[in-house]
N, C-alpha and C positions, 0 to 999 in steps of 0.2 A: 044786248040786255041779258040773253041767256048765258053768255060766257061770264059776265060779271057776277051773276047770281050763282053759277056753278063754282066759280073760284071762291067767292065769299063763303058758300056753304062748306067747301072743303077746308078752307082755312079755319072756319068755326069748329068743325069736327076735329081737326088736328089739334087745335089749342085745348079743346075739351079733353081729348085723350091725354094730352100732356099735363093737365091740371088734376086728373083723377087721383094720382097718388098723393098729391098735396092736400086734396079734400078729405081723403081717407085718413091721412095722418092728423089732420086738424080735428076730425071727429073723434079719433082715438085719443088725442091729447085732452080733449074736453072731458073724456071719461076716465082719464088718468090710466090708460092701458100701457103696460110696460113696452109692448110691441110698437106702439105708436111713437114712443120716445126714440127707439132705434130707427124707425122709418124716417122720422123727422131729422135725425142726425145725418142719415145718409142723404136725404134730399138737401140738407144744409151744406154738406160737402160738395154736392153737385152744383149748388148755387154759387160757390166760390169762383167758378169758371166764367160766370156771367158778370163781366166787369161793366160799370162800377157798382151798380145798385145790388146785383145779385151777390157780390162780394160782401157788401155791408150786411145784407140779410143772412147770408151764410155764417159769417163771423158771429153775429148776434145769436143765431140759432144754436151754434155750437157752444157759445160762452153760457148761455142760459141752461141748456139741457145737460151740460156736463157738470153743473154745480151739484154739490153733495145734497143740498136741500131739494133740488129738483128730482134727483135720483131717489131720495127718500119718498117724495110724493108718489113716484111711480112704482114703488115697492122694490127698488133695487137697492140692496144694502152692501155697502163696501165692507170688505173684511177688516175687522179691527182686532184689538187685542182680545184674546180668548178669555171668557168669564172664568174665574177661579171659584169653583165651589165644590164641596164635598158631596158626592151623590149618596154616600153611605150614611151621612149624618142624619139623625132623626129631626123632624121639624118641630 
């Protein structure tokens, strides 16, 4: 009984430690933090190696967070054509 409890507790702690980065990324994504988008993308790439369900989750994570609309939500602006205006002209 003691061995089963010990192994169960160790496994629970192990899985909790593994899930902490995902929980932090999720909280950051809910707050639209730019760092959370990067963390979620890194975790999505790591999920690709967990076949078959992790691969599906990883592909979807990368697909959603690499979209230009998602980048705009998180304050990441892609370089576009420079605005042409004359700074010296009066308003």
